[in-house]
N, C-alpha and C positions, 0 to 999 in steps of 0.2 A: 243556686243552679241557674245558669243562663238560659233564658227563653229564646227560642228562635221561631216563633210563630210569624208567618207571613203577615205583615201589617195590612195587606189588602184584604185579608180574611177576618181581621179583628172585629170590625163593626157587625157584619152579619152573624158571625159566630156568637158574639156577646149578646146580640139581640135575641137570637134563638134560645140561648141559655136562660135569659131573663124571662122570656115568655114561658119556657118550660117550667121554671121555678114557680111561676105564678099559677100555673094550671093545676098542679097537684104537689103534694108533699113527696119528696123522693124517698125510696125505701132504703136509703143508705145514710149513715151518720158518721161522725169522726171516730167513733169507737168500733166501726166495722173493720174486721180483719181484711186488709187489702189483698192478701194472697188468696184467701178463700173467695173473695169477690172476683178476682181475676179468673179463677177456675170456673166460677159461675158464668162469667161473661163468655168464656170460650166453650161452654158446655153444649150449646145447641148444635145438632148435626154431627157430633164427634164420632158416632158409630156408623155414619153413612159412608158407604163405599162407592155408590153410584146412584145417579138419578136420571130419569128420562121423563119427558112429557112436553107440554106446550106452555108457552108464556106469551104475555103481551109486553113488548118492549117499546120504550121511547128513548131516543138518543139525540144528543146535540153536541157535535164535535166535528173536527175536520175529517175524522175517519168514517162517521156515519151520522145522518140526521134524519129524523122522521119518526113516525109511529108505525109499528108493524108487528104481526104475529110471527112466532118462530117456534120450531121444535128444538128441544134441547136433549143432549146426551152428555153427561158429565161423569168422569171416572177419576177417582182419587189415584194418585195425588195431584196430577196437574194436566189432565186431558179434558178438553171441552170441544164440543161441536154444536154450532147453532146453524140451523137451516132457516133462513128468513124466507117467508112466503108472502104472496099477495092475497088479496081477498078471494081470488078464485082458486087458491091452492097451489098456484105455480111457484116454483123456486126462483127467488130473486137473487139470493146470494148464499154462499156457504162460508161460515166463519169457523176456522179451526184454530184452537189454542193448544200449544204444546210447550209446557214450561213457561218461559218468558218471551215466547215468539208466537206471532199469529199470522195466519194466511187467510185472505178473503178471495174467494173465487166467484166471479159473476158469469153465469152460464148464458150470456147473450151471444150474438153472432160473432163477436170478437173474442169471446171466452177470456175475459180479462182476469188477471191475478195480481193481487197486491200483498206484499209482505211487510211486517213491521216487528218492532221489538219494544219491550218494557211496558208499554201501555196501549190500551185500545179504548177509544171513547172516553179517555180521561181516567180509566181504571187501571191501576197497576196490575199487570198480568199475573203477578205472584198470587193474587187473590181472586182472579176471575173464576177459576174452577171452584174454589171454596164457596164463593157466593152462590153459584148455581147448585152446589151440593147441599146448601142450606146451613153453611157455617158462618160464624162471625169472624172477620179478620182479627188475628191475634199475633203476638210475637211468635217466632219459630219455637217449637217445643224444645229444641236443643239449646235454646238460650234462656229458657225460663228460670234457670238457677242464677242467672246473672242480672236479671232485670231489677229495677228499683221501683217499688210500688208505694203509693200513698193515697189518702183520701183528701181531696181539696176542700177549700172552704165552701165551695158550691155543692158539696156532697157528690162529687164525681170521683171516678177511679182514674188516677194518673199512673201510667206505666212508662218508664223510661228505659230504653235499650241503649246502653252505652256504646260509643264508637269502639270498634274493635275489628276482628278479622272479618265480620260480616259486612263492614262498610261504615257509613256515617251513622251518627246517633239518630234515634227515632223516638217519637213520643206518641202514645196512644191515650186518648182521653175518652172514657166511656161514661155515658149517662144512663141511668136505669129507671125502670118502672117495675111495679110488682106484677108478676104473672105466675099463676100456679102456687101462690104463697111464697115466692122467692124472687129476688132481683133478676130482671131480664134486661139485657142491654138494648135500649131503644135507639141509641145513636152512638157514633164514634167519630172523633176527630183525630186523624192521623197526619203526622208530618215528619219529614226527613230533612236533616240539616246538611250543610256542605255544598259542594259544587253541583251535586245532583239533587238539590233541594226540591221538595214537592209537598203538597198538602191535599188531602181529600176529606170531605165530610160525608159520612154514611148515615142513613136513617133506616130503621128496620121496623116492620109492623106485621100484624096478623100472624103471630106464632102458631105453628102447627101443633095440634093437641098431642101428637105422639112423639115428635122429635124435638119440639121447641124451636124448629127452624123458622125464620121469617119467610112468609109466603109473599111478602112485598118488601122491596128494598130500593133504595136510591143511592147513587154515588155521584157527588158533585165536586169538581175541581176547576181550576182556572182554564183548563183545556176543554171542558165540556161537562156533560152529565149523562148518566144512564139510569133509567128507571125500569124495573122489572116487576111483573105481577104474574104469578103462576095461575094458569087456568086449570090444569090437571097435572098431577105429578105421581110418578111411581118411584119408590125408594127401595134400595137394596142395602141392608145394614149388615155389619159383621156381627157374629154371635159371640 
């Protein structure tokens, strides 16, 4: 199988995997069933329909840079609203995501509005809502029967989504740690081949005791990075 990892990401990614391997023994081996492991990776937050609360954000990109508090309202499947505030509680910007499009409104004297498509702050918008809902980015559920899964020599889960009607081929590489007696995805390297090639490294931490959702996460790409840490969160789940 031909690899298409961006060579500019190879060294930092390899170094992080080496350090991770030295820090603890992974809860996965070559005999682990990759299909079951994929279900485990995608399990956190799957019953959550909406979240709201406050987060601390740090962003570095052409879209936004700095550290700021924000209030969040996320609604499955693909609606997200972030209200960025200053330390006095005043609104600095309102970021709205609908599907793969975003709008940024700045309520200053000029009442500026910016619109964009596909990514915000280096994050593919297809996952922006999922991340704030408390989910781990995964292949679309409609394509789960077509994906190719395997356990790598580094005890990671490799998931390949073949090129087809959904677009260019994609790779998901998950690394796990043990939480609650089961594997929990602590990082993900995602990449897409073709003319719209892209790559993002995600890290996840502080799993919520009830939902397994990461209360802290980071997303880093060549376009920038976004870090989020929940301060308080209210969850509405389906029964």
